[in-house]
PAMIPA-450913 format. One record per residue (C-alpha): residue in three letters; y, x, z. Coordinates in steps of 0.2 Angstrom, whole numbers, plus 5000, padded with zeros to 4 digits. Example, Ala and Ser with C-alpha at 12.3 -4.5 7.8 and 13.67 -1.06 7.14 Angstrom:
# PAMIPA-450913
ALA497850625039 SER499550685036 
END
This chain:
# PAMIPA-450913
MET493748374997 GLU495448365006 LYS496448525003 ALA497448525019 TRP498148695014 LEU499148624999 LYS500548565011 LYS500748755015 TYR501048804997 PRO502848844993 SER503548734979 ASP503348864966 VAL501448894969 PRO500248794958 GLU498748704964 PHE497748764949 ILE497848904937 ASP497548904918 ILE496149024915 SER496148994896 GLN497749104895 TYR496549254892 ASP494849254885 SER494449424893 ILE495149574902 LEU495449644884 ASP496749514881 ILE497749564897 VAL497649744892 GLU498149724874 GLN499549594878 SER500249694892 CYS500349854882 GLU501149774868 LYS502449684878 HIS502949834889 ALA502449964876 ASP503850094881 SER503850064899 ILE502950174912 ALA501350094917 PHE500750234929 LEU501350384938 ASN500250524946 MET500650694952 GLY502350704943 ALA501550644926 THR501850474918 LEU500850364906 THR501750224897 PHE500950064892 ARG500950124873 GLN500050284879 LEU498850184889 GLU498350074874 GLN498150224862 GLN497150334874 SER496050194880 ARG495750144862 ALA495250324857 PHE494050324872 ALA493250164867 ALA493050224849 TYR492250384854 LEU490950284865 GLN490650164851 HIS490450294837 ASP489950464844 LEU488950404859 LYS488250254851 MET488550144866 GLN488149964864 PRO488949804871 GLY488249774888 ASP487749954892 ARG488250004909 CYS489550154911 ALA489950224928 ILE491650294934 MET491750414948 MET493450474952 PRO494950454963 ASN496650384958 LEU497150484943 LEU497950434926 GLN496250464919 TYR495550314929 PRO496450174919 ILE496150264903 ALA494250274906 LEU494050094914 PHE495050004900 GLY494150114887 ILE492450064893 LEU492949874894 ARG493749884877 ALA492149954870 GLY491249794876 LEU490349894890 ILE490049854908 ALA491049964921 VAL490150024937 ASN491350094950 VAL490650234960 ASN491350304976 PRO491550494973 LEU491150524991 TYR489450454990 THR488050564995 GLN486650604983 ARG485550464990 GLU486950334988 LEU487450394971 GLN485650394965 HIS485350224970 GLN486850154962 LEU486550244945 THR484750194945 ASP484950014950 SER486349984937 GLY485350074924 ALA486950164919 LYS486850264902 MET488450354904 ILE489650414918 VAL491450474918 ALA491650594933 ILE492850714941 SER492250894941 ASN492550904960 PHE490950804962 GLY489950874948 ALA488750974959 ASN488250814968 LEU488050724951 GLU487050864944 LYS485650854957 VAL485350664955 LEU485450654936 PRO483550684933 GLN483150534943 THR484350414933 SER484450344916 ILE486150434912 GLU486150504894 HIS487950554893 VAL489150634905 ILE491050644902 MET491950764915 THR493750774919 ASN494850894930 ILE496150834942 GLY497550904932 ASP496950854914 GLN498350724911 LEU499750844916 GLN500850934904 GLN500751114902 PRO500951234911 LYS500651124926 ARG498951064920 THR498251244919 MET499051284936 VAL498451134945 ASN496651154938 PHE496651344942 ALA497251304960 VAL495951174963 LYS494551274957 TYR494951454962 VAL496251444976 LYS495751284986 LYS493951304980 MET493751114979 ILE492451124964 PRO490651184969 ASP489751274955 PHE488751154944 ASN488051154926 ILE487750994918 GLU487051024901 ASN487950934886 ALA489350874898 ILE490850824887 SER492650854892 MET493750694893 ARG495150784884 LYS493950824870 VAL493350644870 LEU495150574868 THR495550704854 ALA494050654844 GLY494250474847 ARG495950464840 LYS495150504823 LEU493850364824 MET494050184820 TYR493950064835 ASN492949904833 ARG493549774844 PRO492049684852 SER491749494853 CYS492049474872 LYS491649314880 PRO492349254897 GLU490549244904 ASP490149424899 ILE489949544913 ALA491449664915 TYR490949754931 LEU489449784942 GLN490349804958 TYR489149874972 THR489249804989 GLY488049825004 GLY486849695010 THR486049645027 THR484549735021 GLY485449895019 VAL485249905001 ALA486749904990 LYS486849764978 GLY487849744961 ALA488949594961 MET489049534943 LEU490949504940 THR491249434923 HIS492849444912 ARG493149264918 ASN493049314936 ILE494249454935 VAL495449364924 ALA495449214936 ASN495749314951 VAL497249414943 LEU498049244938 GLN497649174955 VAL498549324963 TYR499949294950 GLY500149114955 GLN500149154974 PHE501349304973 SER502349314957 PRO503849214963 ARG504149354976 THR503949504963 LEU505249574952 LEU503949574938 SER504249714926 LYS505549794937 ASP504349814952 HIS503949994957 VAL502249994966 VAL501350114977 THR499450114976 PRO498550234989 LEU497050124990 PRO495550184979 LEU495450104962 TYR493550104963 HIS493749974977 ILE493849804970 PHE495449744980 ALA496449894972 ASN495649864955 SER496049684953 VAL497649674963 SER498549844963 LEU497949884945 MET497649724935 PHE498949614942 ILE500349744942 MET499849794924 MET499949614919 ILE501749584925 GLY502249754918 GLY502649844934 ARG502650034937 ASN501250094947 LEU501250254957 LEU499450314960 ILE499050414975 THR497550534973 ASN497350584991 PRO498250475004 ARG497450585018 ASP498550725012 MET500050645021 ASP501350775016 GLY500850764998 PHE500850574999 ILE502650575006 LYS503250694994 GLU502650574980 LEU503650434988 LYS505250534989 GLY506450484975 TYR505250334970 PRO506150174973 PHE504650074978 THR504749884980 ILE502949844984 PHE501749944994 PHE499849914994 GLY498849975009 LEU497849935025 ASN497949945043 THR497250125045 LEU498450195032 PHE499950095040 SER499550165057 GLY499350345051 MET500950345041 LEU501950265056 LYS501550425066 ASN502350535053 GLU504150565056 LYS504450615037 PHE503850445032 ARG504950355044 ALA506450455037 LEU506150395019 ASP507350285009 PHE506650105011 SER508150025003 HIS507249954988 ALA505649904998 ARG505249714998 PHE503549675004 THR501849745008 ILE500149675003 ALA498649725014 GLY496849705011 GLY495149775014 MET495249755033 SER496249645046 THR497949715050 GLN498349735069 GLU499849635074 ASP500749775083 VAL500449895068 ALA501149755056 LYS502749725067 GLU503049915069 TRP502849935050 GLN504149805046 ALA505349875059 VAL505250045051 THR505149995032 GLY505949825032 MET504349765023 PRO503349615030 VAL501449635029 VAL500649495019 GLU498849495022 GLY497449445010 TYR495549415013 GLY494249435000 LEU492449484996 THR491749594982 GLU490749444976 CYS492449354974 SER493349474963 PRO493949494977 VAL495349384984 VAL495049204990 CYS496449185003 SER498149255008 GLY499749235017 ILE501149145007 HIS502449234997 THR503849155007 GLN503349225024 GLN504649345031 ALA503549425045 TYR501749455049 THR500749295052 ALA499049295061 GLY497549235051 ILE496949255033 GLY498149125026 VAL497748995014 PRO496648984998 LEU497349044982 PRO497648924968 SER496048854960 THR495048904976 GLU494148794988 MET493648845006 ARG492748755019 VAL491848795036 VAL490048735038 ASN488648725051 ASN486948795049 ASP486448645039 LYS487848685027 GLN488848525032 ALA490748535033 LEU491448555050 ASP493048475057 ILE494648575060 ASN494648715073 ILE492748715074 VAL491948885071 GLY490648895057 GLU490148995042 LEU491549015029 GLN491148955011 VAL492148984995 ARG492148904978 GLY493148944963 PRO493249034946 GLN493249204954 VAL491549194962 MET490349314954 SER488949254943 GLY487649334954 TYR486849494960 TRP486149614947 LYS484349594945 GLN484249494962 ALA483849314958 GLN483349274976 ALA484849354984 THR485949254972 ALA485149094976 GLU485249124995 SER487149164993 ILE487749034980 ASP487148854981 ALA486948724967 ASP488648664969 GLY489448834967 TRP489848864985 PHE489749054990 SER489249085008 THR490249235014 GLY489249275030 ASP490949265040 MET491249145054 ALA492849065053 ARG493948905058 MET495248805049 ASP496748735058 LYS497648565054 ASP498748645042 GLY497348725031 CYS497648905037 PHE496049005040 PHE495549125054 ILE494049245054 VAL493249235071 ASP491649345068 ARG490449405055 LYS488749325053 LYS488249475043 ASP487649625052 MET489149725045 ILE490449845051 LEU492149865043 VAL492750045044 SER494450065036 GLY494149935023 PHE492449995019 ASN490849895022 VAL489549985033 TYR487849905036 SER486949945052 VAL485249925044 GLU485550065032 ILE486150185046 GLU484650135057 GLU483450185043 ILE484250355041 LEU484250385060 ARG482350345061 LEU482050475048 HIS482450605061 PRO480750665069 ASP481450655087 ILE482250475086 GLU480950345090 GLU482150195090 ALA483950165085 ALA485150015085 VAL486850025077 LEU488349915079 GLY490249915076 LEU491449925091 PRO493349895089 HIS494450045085 GLN496350055086 VAL496550145069 THR495050105058 GLY494749925064 GLU492949965069 GLN491950125072 VAL490050155071 LYS489150165087 ALA487250215088 PHE486050185102 ILE484650305102 CYS482950325111 SER482250495109 SER480750595117 ASN481750755115 LYS482950765129 ALA483750915121 LEU484350815106 THR486250805106 SER487550695097 LYS488050835086 ASP486150855080 VAL486150665076 GLN487750675066 THR487250825057 HIS485650735052 CYS486650585046 ARG487850685036 ARG486450735024 TYR486150555019 LEU487750455023 THR489550455017 ALA490750515031 TYR491350345036 LYS489650285039 VAL489150425051 PRO489150365069 ARG490650425079 ASP489950365096 ILE488150405101 GLU487350345117 PHE485550395122 ARG484450265131 ASP482750265138 GLU482450095130 LEU483349965120 PRO483449785125 LYS482149675115 SER481649495113 PRO479849435118 VAL479349465100 GLY480049645100 LYS481749615091 VAL483149725097 LEU484449615106 LYS486049695099 ARG487149575109 GLU486549655125 LEU487149825119 LEU488949755117 PRO490149805131 VAL490449665144 LYS492149585141 SER493149575157 
END
């Protein structure tokens, strides 16, 4: 196929990457830690972790899993925590033991958490104590055999460690009471693991590295099987696309996006670690004062974020007063960036926003702006090196330029399939390796792509996928709700917000009642913000709800 986008590539961006540079993620970790041993890899809450310490602690963690917990290659291990120094230690420890990492959003409700742990068949979980009460309630319904717990301040030096952990538990009361029998402290795991022999597993490119869960149009979250080859390829693709603009090991990066999200994991974590950059992990970006305090005195050069975050920070005068003299550019992902937000962001910070587009099933980046752009550019940019993209009709035939159709992707970053879902895999990836994204797009004459709409019944709230079918099922659990339809409406801050249309026989039912019901089963960002009561919903002759007729009429 003709790759019209190649003429947009700067001269220092390759058409192809060499995936054979690394056999697995283990190679990236080991080589980066050796090359940059005494440099700082991560910072968080005033504490630092050098590459040497990362190697030592992740090796100790891996050794403990191998010996004391008897974990076997291919076993699934869940990680449920925000951005802390403990996260890369646990993640790389799991991978270095030859195990499969299952990233879990700590804000999940019991229902969501139970599904992911059960479906993945996870035998072990590393979790932060703040969410221990939630975890305790679902454990009996899962196959979890081992629980490793950590507190927010556990990687801090004394006396700060004790002070922070005391404040979180007893002053801020952020840890509900729980009692998980035989739970092990992560600090004890690391201490014991240092005395054990680590056995490096034989890790092949096709071995699964992650089960990364993403929603589906059925409303049931599916585990995308991302192999070591997938992740290595995407890291090298991002390197090929952006490295000429970076300062490599001299870069100071800010990562407020959660590392359990695949964009932050592959790009903010893996890519920056590979180039030897220094990475400031933000635990709670919603705490704007705390976030800005972390930024003061930190000469950041690259900022990772998304539209919701940019918009919120621009409203804060303390942020606008920061020193941006070292700032070079911003990489955005997770949701589309609004042009007015991107322009104001650059005016305040001096950093142009370079946007990327990806999917969990693609590890995740497939397309982005080019490293030479000096200002925000509309659209999702051009395919990364070693990536093919095309727009097709319903018969999967390629369409001409500027004709809207479904976007397909092919490349080494495309997942091997959905965990235990052969039919869903076959429906998503054809025999030639083309992955159907479910997004409607067009390509212009220069090979730049533009997302027009989504074929999937999906809502994108602050970078998180929300599936209307899941919310509709929860709504119908309410005894007073007879029918429900959910869709996403544009929102200036979050990109989209969830709106529910409800038919109820109980005229006393209120929006607050509905939201209270939803919060029992759904993460906060999935709860409908806007609820409209109707006598009936528009339907087709066969009884299918016509959601398009619920959309507001465009003037």
